[in-house]
N, C-alpha and C positions, 0 to 999 in steps of 0.2 A: 759439469762436477758431478753429478750424480753417477754418470758412467765410469767416471774416474774412480769415485769412490767405492763402487761396487767392484772394479778390477783390483783396487789396493787392497781391499779387505779379504775378497776372494783369495788373491796370490799371499797374503799374509798368513791366513788361516792354514793354506796347505803347507806352507813352510812350518809353522807352528806345530801342526800335526806330526810332521815328520821328525822335528827337533823332539818333540815331547816322547816319542815312541824311543828314539835312540837314547834319550837321557834316562827314561825309565829302564829300558832293557840293561843300559850300563850299570846302573844304581842295583838293579836286582842279582847281576852278575856278581858285583863286589860283595853284596850284602851275603849272598850265597857262599861265597869263598870264605867269607870271614866267619860264617856260622857252622859251616860244614862239620867243624869239629865237635860243637855242641849237640848237633843232631845225631852223629854218630856215637858220641860217650852215652846219650841217653837211650840209644835205640830205637828213636823215634821212626815210625813207619813212613813210607813215601807218602802216603795220603796226609800225614801230619805235616811234611815239609811242605806238600802243595798247598794245603789250606793256609798255612803261616803265611807263604809268599803272596797266595791270592788275596788274603784278607788285607795284607801289609801295602799291596798296589795302590790303592786310593790315597794312601799317605804320601806315597813317592810322588804319585802324580801332583797332588798339592804342593809338595817341596819343591819339584822340579819346574812347575808351572812358570814362576817368575824368570827363571833362567833361560827356559825356552822362549819366552817373550822377548827376552834381550837378545838372544842370539837369531831370532827369526827377522824381527825389524833390522838388525843389521844386513843380514843376507839378501832382505828384500831390497833395501835402497843400495847395497853394493851392486847388486845385479841390475837395478834400474840405471845407476850411473854407468856401469860397465858398458850396457847396451844403448847409452845416449839418450834414455828416456827421460832423465832428469834435465839434460840440456834442451831437449824438445817441449818439454813442460813450460820451461823459461821463455823460450823463442816463442811459444804460443801466448804468452802473456799470463799464465798460470802462476797465482802465488802460492808458493810452496806452504805458507803458513795455513791455508785451507787444507791441504793435503795433510799436515801435521794434525790439525784439529779434528779431521776424521778419524785418524788412527787413536787420537787421545780419547775419543770417545768411545771407540772400540775397546781400548784398555780400561775405562770405566766400566764397561759392560763386563769385561771378563773377570774384573775384580770382584765385582758383585756375585759373579757367577762362582767364583772361588770361594768366596765367604759361604755361600748358600751350599757348595759341594761340601765344605769342610765341616759345615754345621750338620748336615744330613747325612752323608756317606761316610766321611773319613771318621767322624766319632765311633760310628757304630763298629766300622771295619776295625779300627784301632783296638777297641775293647776286646773283641774276638782276638785280635793278634797277639795282645798282651796277655791273654787268657791262655793261649796254646803256649807261648813260651814260659810262662810261668809255671804251668802246671804239669804239662806235658814234656817239656824239653829239660828246665833245669830242676823240675821236680820240687818245687818250694811245697812247704806244707800249708794247705789252706789256711789253718788255724793261725799262722804267722804273718798274712797277708792283709794285715789292718794296720792302719794308723793308730797309735796310741795303744796297744796292747800292753804296753808297760807305762806306768806313771800316767794314768789316765785323769784329765780334768772333764768332768762333764756337767753342764748347767742344764737342770730341768726347770719346770714353772716356777716353783717356788724352794729350789734345793739346789745344792751343788755337791757332786761326789769326786772324791779322790780315791783312787785305786792305786796301789802300788804296782799290781800286775793282774791281769786278765786272762785265763785261758778259756778260750772260746769252745774247744772241744768238751771240756768236763762242766764248764758254767760255773767255774770257781774264781772268786775273786781273793786277791791276797791283800791283807792290811787295808781294808777300806775305811775310809772316814767320811762321814754323811754330815752335811750340814743344812738344817733346814731355817727357814727365813719367815717373818711375818710380812705383812702387806707394805711396811717402811723399810723393808729388808734389813731389820735387825735379826741378830740369831736368836731363835727361840729353842733350838734343840740341836744337839751334836750327838754322833753316836760313833765311837772309835772300836774297831773290832780287829782280831786276828785274822779271821778268816769269814768268807760268806759264800753261800751257794745256793743255787737256784733249784727249790723243790716244789713240784706240782705246779702251783701258780703264783709263788711267791718267794721271797728271799730269805734265808736264814742267815743270821750272823752268829759267830762264835768268840767266846772268850775276849769280854770287851768292856766298855762300860758307856753308860749314856748319861748326858747333861741336859737338863731341861731347865729352862728359866722359871722363876718364880716370879709372884706378884711383885715382891719387893724389889726384883732385877738380879737378886743373886742367882746362882745355878746350883741345883742339887744333882749330886752324883750318884748314879746306881749302877754297880756292877752286876753281869750278868753271864752265865755259861751259855745260854743260847737264846736268842730273840729273833722271833718271827716279825717281819715285816711287811706291811701292806703298800708296796709301792707301784706307781704307773710303769717304771722303767723295767724292761725285760732284758734277758740276756742279749737279745738282737741288737738293743740299744747301745750296748757297748761293743758290737761286733760290726764295724764300720769299714767296708772294704775299701783300701787306699787307692783312689781312682787318680788316673794320670789327666792332665790338663787336656790332652789330645782326646780323650774319651767323653768329653763332655760338650755339650753346646756352651754358646757365650753366658746365656741365662742361668743354666745349670752350674757353670763354674763360678758366676757371681753368687749364687746362693750357697754353693758348696764352701766357696772362701768365708761368707759371712757364719757359717755353721761351724766351721772349724776354728775361726776365732773366738766364737761364743763359748766354744767348748775348751778353750784355753791354749789351743795350739798354734804356732806360727803358721800363718795364711799367706806368707810372702809369695811362695811360687806359685800359688794359685791366683794371687792379685796380677802377677806378672804374666801369666798365662791366659788371664781373662781379656788384658789389654792387647796382648799379642795376637789374640783372636781376631781383632779388628785391624791391628797394624800390618800383619802378614799379607793379607789380600791386596793391600794398597801397594805393596811393592811392583806388583804389575804395571800399574801406571808409571811409577818411578823408572822401571826398568825400560818402559815404552820412551819415556823423555829422554833417556841416557842414550839408548840405542838408536834413535833417529839421527843425530848429528854425527855419530862416530864416522860413518863412511863419507859424510857429506862434507865435513869440515876441512879434510886434506883429501882433494881428489886423487893425488897419486898413490894413495894407499890401496893396496890390493885387497880382494875380499879375504883371503886367509888371514892377513895381518889385522884387518878390521874385525874378524870374528875373534881373534887371538886378544885383542884390546878388550873386546867386550866380555871376554871370559875373565880376563884380568881385573875389570871394573866389578864384575859379578861376585868374585871372589872377595875382594875388598869389601863389598858391601856384607857379605856374609860374614865376614872376619868382624866388622864393626857391629854388626847384628848380634853376633854371638858373644862379643866382649859386652856390649851394653847389657845382654840378656843376663850376664854372669853378674855384673855389677848389680843389677837390680836383686837377683836373687840373694845375694850377700848383704843386701840393705844398703849398698852405698848410694844408689840412685833410686829414686822413688819408682814404683813399679811402671806408673805412666811415661815417665821419660824414659826408663828403660827399654820399654817397648817401641817408643816412636824416635828415639835419638836417631838411629840410622836412617830411617825414612827422612827426617828433616835433612840431615846433612846431604845426604844423595838427591833430595829434591831440588835443593838449592843448586847442586852441581848440574843437574839435568836441565834446569832452567838456564843457567848459564850456558852450557854447551849449545842449547837450542838457539839462543840469541847470537851465538857466533856464526850460524849457517847464512850463507848468502841467498836471499830470497829472489 
């Protein structure tokens, strides 16, 4: 069995590498044709184009890996069936369940490897890809590439800021309102101003009024033309680059989602992305379970048709995965369910198909 296992794993990995190279190449060609107009309009150099696709390749590998796994295992067992190897194994008394088990273990290892690859390689490469596309191709103003540059809610240690708009380049805030709280989270001070700006090492607010709570609980109001504030928050506090989920690790995404929520913004997309970080690598195992029985259930089905069926199943999976993700982003489904719904449905399908295979 050990010799058979090594043979199956070796043949599967050979086919997997070929399928992955083909899928990645096709993806790159299609992506290049779709974006060539953007590169030409921006006047981007060849080095910029090459760098963009070079850094995007790890992301493409991660996206194509589950589909490559599905097609590879279908081709493997289709070829084994065609060469009568499946019949020979049965004649020798080999239980196919043991064969399936060895490939499932390989799929678990590959799923873990895909997770590590995504956490280390893909997130760093994706950050560089998005940076090239944003600033060198579509020429977006860096000062506007922030979440919350308008209608900012920010929560400090004992204060909350509301800023109608903030210009990162000039370090000017329009219509800021500052709320200060005591240890029991009772409002003790409130400042409302028309404008605020950063000067030297502190904030200066203009044309507003200040309300301070008195000992009797009432608030005394004082108007001011200019007021200097000593606050721990700097302009960089309100200049948060809007990161994409693929640019962060699972733990960074978890902390980022919590921080966005504390600052008063909707963090649903980050919660969905956080759960997808775990759910997506798991697809490799599901594709293995689905791919194994496809060429074995109906022995008269030829290899091209088996591959076509596999591609159809993969398409249906991605369709359901994208649909459930969209429901999660819109708030219809909880983030956890949105990330795992397609996996659960196709895991049951895979287990059912495996049960139909004659052992």
